[in-house]
DRENGUTI-305903 format. One record per residue (C-alpha): residue number from 1; residue in three letters; z, y, x. Coordinates in Angstrom, 3 decimals, m for minus. Layout:
REM DRENGUTI-305903
DRENTOR   nr  rest         w         v         u
DRENTOR  NUM   ALA         Z         Y         X
...
END
This chain:
REM DRENGUTI-305903
DRENTOR   nr  rest         w         v         u
DRENTOR    1   MET    m0.101     0.133     0.253
DRENTOR    2   LYS    m0.889     3.296     1.204
DRENTOR    3   ARG     1.796     5.829     1.577
DRENTOR    4   ARG     1.000     9.296     0.541
DRENTOR    5   GLY     1.821    12.232     2.587
DRENTOR    6   THR     3.920    15.568     1.521
DRENTOR    7   CYS     1.252    18.343     1.723
DRENTOR    8   SER    m0.495    19.626    m1.039
DRENTOR    9   SER    m3.561    17.903    m0.909
DRENTOR   10   CYS    m2.082    14.902    m1.061
DRENTOR   11   TYR    m1.177    15.301    m4.579
DRENTOR   12   SER    m3.695    14.736    m7.305
DRENTOR   13   ALA    m4.192    17.572    m9.925
DRENTOR   14   SER    m1.472    16.542   m12.592
DRENTOR   15   GLU     1.293    16.167    m9.458
DRENTOR   16   LYS     0.727    19.737    m8.935
DRENTOR   17   VAL     1.705    20.631   m12.374
DRENTOR   18   VAL     5.111    20.063   m11.178
DRENTOR   19   MET     4.744    22.436    m8.272
DRENTOR   20   THR     3.885    25.798    m9.841
DRENTOR   21   LEU     5.348    25.125   m13.530
DRENTOR   22   SER     3.787    27.849   m15.919
DRENTOR   23   LEU     6.089    29.409   m18.854
DRENTOR   24   LYS     5.005    27.107   m20.884
DRENTOR   25   ASP     6.015    24.035   m18.631
DRENTOR   26   ARG     9.048    25.499   m17.682
DRENTOR   27   ALA    10.298    25.593   m21.313
DRENTOR   28   LEU     9.401    21.877   m22.117
DRENTOR   29   PRO    11.992    20.522   m19.672
DRENTOR   30   VAL    14.539    22.603   m21.051
DRENTOR   31   LYS    13.467    22.353   m24.569
DRENTOR   32   LEU    14.145    18.180   m23.493
DRENTOR   33   PHE    17.514    18.994   m21.702
DRENTOR   34   TYR    19.023    20.286   m24.899
DRENTOR   35   LYS    17.738    17.427   m26.962
DRENTOR   36   ASN    18.614    14.739   m24.942
DRENTOR   37   GLY    22.360    15.765   m24.509
DRENTOR   38   ASP    22.502    18.012   m21.608
DRENTOR   39   CYS    21.083    15.360   m19.340
DRENTOR   40   ALA    19.161    16.503   m16.965
DRENTOR   41   ALA    17.499    13.267   m15.469
DRENTOR   42   ILE    16.527    12.056   m18.888
DRENTOR   43   SER    14.800    15.108   m19.854
DRENTOR   44   LEU    13.086    15.154   m16.429
DRENTOR   45   LYS    12.060    11.784   m16.881
DRENTOR   46   LYS    10.554    12.382   m20.296
DRENTOR   47   PHE     8.878    15.171   m18.896
DRENTOR   48   ARG     7.047    13.647   m16.315
DRENTOR   49   THR     5.955    10.870   m19.072
DRENTOR   50   LEU     4.592    13.825   m20.659
DRENTOR   51   LYS     2.495    15.146   m18.365
DRENTOR   52   GLY     1.317    12.041   m16.729
DRENTOR   53   LEU     3.576    12.228   m13.774
DRENTOR   54   ARG     4.543     9.319   m11.633
DRENTOR   55   SER     8.257     8.541   m11.433
DRENTOR   56   GLY     9.856    10.498    m8.734
DRENTOR   57   SER     6.856    12.516    m7.741
DRENTOR   58   GLY     6.711    16.401    m7.120
DRENTOR   59   PRO     9.362    18.596    m5.833
DRENTOR   60   MET    11.559    19.024    m9.304
DRENTOR   61   THR    14.276    17.227    m8.968
DRENTOR   62   ALA    17.407    16.556   m11.633
DRENTOR   63   PHE    19.414    18.827    m9.855
DRENTOR   64   GLY    16.367    21.539    m9.499
DRENTOR   65   LEU    15.938    21.488   m13.347
DRENTOR   66   LYS    19.958    21.538   m13.701
DRENTOR   67   LYS    19.689    25.124   m11.369
DRENTOR   68   MET    16.639    26.167   m13.450
DRENTOR   69   ILE    18.227    25.799   m16.684
DRENTOR   70   ASP    21.898    27.465   m15.542
DRENTOR   71   LYS    19.136    30.445   m14.824
DRENTOR   72   PHE    17.718    30.447   m17.705
DRENTOR   73   GLU    20.922    30.840   m19.344
DRENTOR   74   GLU    22.569    33.257   m17.262
DRENTOR   75   SER    19.274    35.524   m17.693
DRENTOR   76   GLY    17.967    34.373   m21.128
DRENTOR   77   SER    14.403    34.777   m19.518
DRENTOR   78   PHE    12.106    32.106   m17.440
DRENTOR   79   ASP    10.727    34.895   m15.508
DRENTOR   80   VAL    10.157    34.132   m11.761
DRENTOR   81   LYS    12.397    36.841   m10.032
DRENTOR   82   CYS    11.701    38.851    m6.955
DRENTOR   83   GLY    13.052    37.402    m3.499
DRENTOR   84   ARG    15.761    39.512    m1.873
DRENTOR   85   GLY    13.479    42.138    m0.550
DRENTOR   86   ARG    14.740    44.990     0.816
DRENTOR   87   LYS    17.791    46.942    m0.116
DRENTOR   88   ALA    17.908    50.269    m2.114
DRENTOR   89   ILE    17.507    53.256    m0.722
DRENTOR   90   ALA    20.045    55.820    m2.168
DRENTOR   91   SER    18.362    58.830    m3.160
DRENTOR   92   THR    20.981    61.281    m1.293
DRENTOR   93   SER    19.669    59.153     1.533
DRENTOR   94   VAL    16.211    59.965     0.885
DRENTOR   95   LYS    16.594    63.544     0.248
DRENTOR   96   ASP    18.471    64.192     3.942
DRENTOR   97   VAL    15.940    62.140     5.559
DRENTOR   98   ALA    13.284    64.610     4.037
DRENTOR   99   THR    15.103    67.698     4.695
DRENTOR  100   ALA    14.927    66.574     8.536
DRENTOR  101   LEU    11.909    65.823     8.535
DRENTOR  102   GLN    10.914    69.534     7.268
DRENTOR  103   GLU    13.313    71.280     9.841
DRENTOR  104   ALA    11.935    69.377    12.281
DRENTOR  105   SER     8.077    69.758    11.802
DRENTOR  106   SER     9.163    73.876    11.390
DRENTOR  107   SER    11.201    74.029    14.414
DRENTOR  108   ALA     8.263    72.155    15.947
DRENTOR  109   LEU     5.680    74.930    14.661
DRENTOR  110   GLY     8.162    77.395    15.763
DRENTOR  111   THR     8.603    76.898    19.323
END
């Protein structure tokens, strides 16, 4: 039996569904989770059966599903949030820098 690799080119189109879940595909496992007595493993198995995925294929695990459900319960949305990104800069800091730049440019022109 030939063993499959872990790169994305080794997965069939139906297996890639799990890697990039659409909004509809994120809602289905959550719905199955609540229908099956809050059991992530059973809901994930039923999701894979409905989507025609092999058992145990794809990066989504029962723990990952539970984490996605926790985020859904916290935010009430399936939207993918941006990464941590840059920290916000206070408006006073922006004004201070703008003033300093203006003073520096006016003093450079004055000399």
